[in-house]
N, C-alpha and C positions, 0 to 999 in steps of 0.2 A: 689901706686899700686891700681888699680881699683877693685871693688867687683867682676867683672867678671873674672879677672885674678886670684884673690884669690880663687874663687870657682873652677876654672880649676886646679890650683895647688893642692888644697886639694883633688880633685877627683883623680888626678894622683898619689898623695902620697898614698891614700887609695887603689888604684888599685895595686900599687907596694907592699903594705902590703899584699894584697890578693895573689899576685904572690908568696911572701915569704910563705904565708899560705899553698900553695900547697905542700911544702916540710917540713914545721914546723907543727908538730901536735898541736892541740888545737886552731888553727886559721882557720876559715872556708874560705879557699882561694877563690875559684871560686864564691861562693855566695856573698862574700864581694866585689868582683869585680863587680858583677851584681848590687848589691845595690848601689855602687858608681856611676856606669854609669846611673842607673835609677834616683838617686838623682840629678846628674848633669843635666839630661834631664828635670827633674821637675824644677830645678832652672832656666834653660834657656827657659822654656816654651814649651818644646818639639818641638822646631823649627829645631834644628840640630839633636838631639837625638830623632828621631821620633818613632812612635809605631811599625813600621816594623822593625827597628833596635833593639828595645827592645825585640820584640818577638824572633828574631834570638838569641840575647844574653840570653834570658830566656831558649830557647831550648838548647843552649850550656851549660848552668848551669845545667839543668836537666840531660843532657848527662854526665856531670862530676860527678854528684851524683851517677848515675847508675854505672859508671866506678869505683867509690870509693867502692861501695858495692859489685860489682861483681869481681873485679880484683883478690882479694885474693882467693876467692872461685874457680875461673876459673884456677888460677895458681896451686892450690892444685889438682884440678881435672885433669889438663893437665899432672901433674906428677904422675898420677895413683892413686890418693886418693879415698877412699871409701866415701860414703855420710857422715859417721861419721867424717872422717878427714876434709871434706869440712865444715861441721857444726862446728867442733872444731876450724877451722881456723877463721871462721866468729866470733864466740863467743870470741875466744882468741884475736882477733883484738880489740873488744870493751873493754874487760876486761883489756887488756894491756894498752890501751889508757887512761882508767879511773884510773887505779891503779898505774902505773909506767911511766907516761909520762916523757920524750920522748922515753926512751929506750923500754918501754912496747909496743909501736906501732910496733916494730920489733920483739921482743921476743914473744909477745902475739899470733900472728898468727902461728908462728912456734911451740910453745908449745901446742897451741890449736889443731893444726893438728896432732901433735904427740900423744897427749892424745886421740883424737878421733880415731886414728888408733889403739892404744892399746885397746880401748874399743871394736873395731871391731875385735880384735883378731889377728891383724897383727904383724909381727915381728919388731924388732928394725930398721932394714934396710929400710923396707917399710915405717915405721913411720917417719924416718928421711928424706926420699925422699919426702914424702908428706909435711912435714914441710918446706923443702927447696922450694917446689913448691908454698906454700902459701906466702913465703917471696918474691920469684921472681914475683909472681902475684901482690903483694903489691907494689913493686918497679916499675913494669910496669905501674900500675895505677898512681903512683906519676909522672912518666915521661910523661905519656899521659896528665895528668892534668896540668903539668908545660907547656907543649907545647900549650895546649888549652888556658891557661891563657895569654900566650904571644900573641897568635892570637887575643884574646879579647882586649888586650892593643893596639896592632897595629891597629885593626879596630876602636877603640875609637879615637886614635890619628889621623887617616886618616879622620874620620868623623868630628872632631872638628877643624882640621887645614885644 
C-alpha cells in the first residue's frame, strides 16, 4: 500500500470519527473533520484540496459551531422560555457535558432551562415546557451537524476521487 493511499485512508477514518462526534459528546465532530481535510490537503501539497475548498470547509465548520451554541437556546426560546430559561439551558448544556457525560448533555439543558424558569418565577408547567424546548433545540442542532458532516464527507470524496 502506498503512502498516498495510507494518508487517504487515515483521513477518511478521521472524518468518520468526526461524523460520529456529531452525535457522541466529547468528540469535536465537525472541527475534527475540518482538521482531517486540512491535514490531507497539507500532505498532498494543496493540489487537490486547494485554498478555496478549505475556506468553504472552514466556513461550514464555523457554521456548525454557531449552531452548536445557538440551537439549545433557540429551542428554549421557541418554546416560550424567558431569558433566564435560555441562559439556564446554555449553562446546563456545559455543566451537563462536563459533569455527567454522555447523559448530562441531554439532562443539563433541560434542568438548566427549568431552573432558569423557576428563578424567573415561572410555574412548573412553563419550566417543563422550556426544558423540553432546550432538548428539542439540542437535538435539532445534532441533526443539522450530522447532515453537515455528511456533506463535508461527500465533498471531500468527490474532490479526492
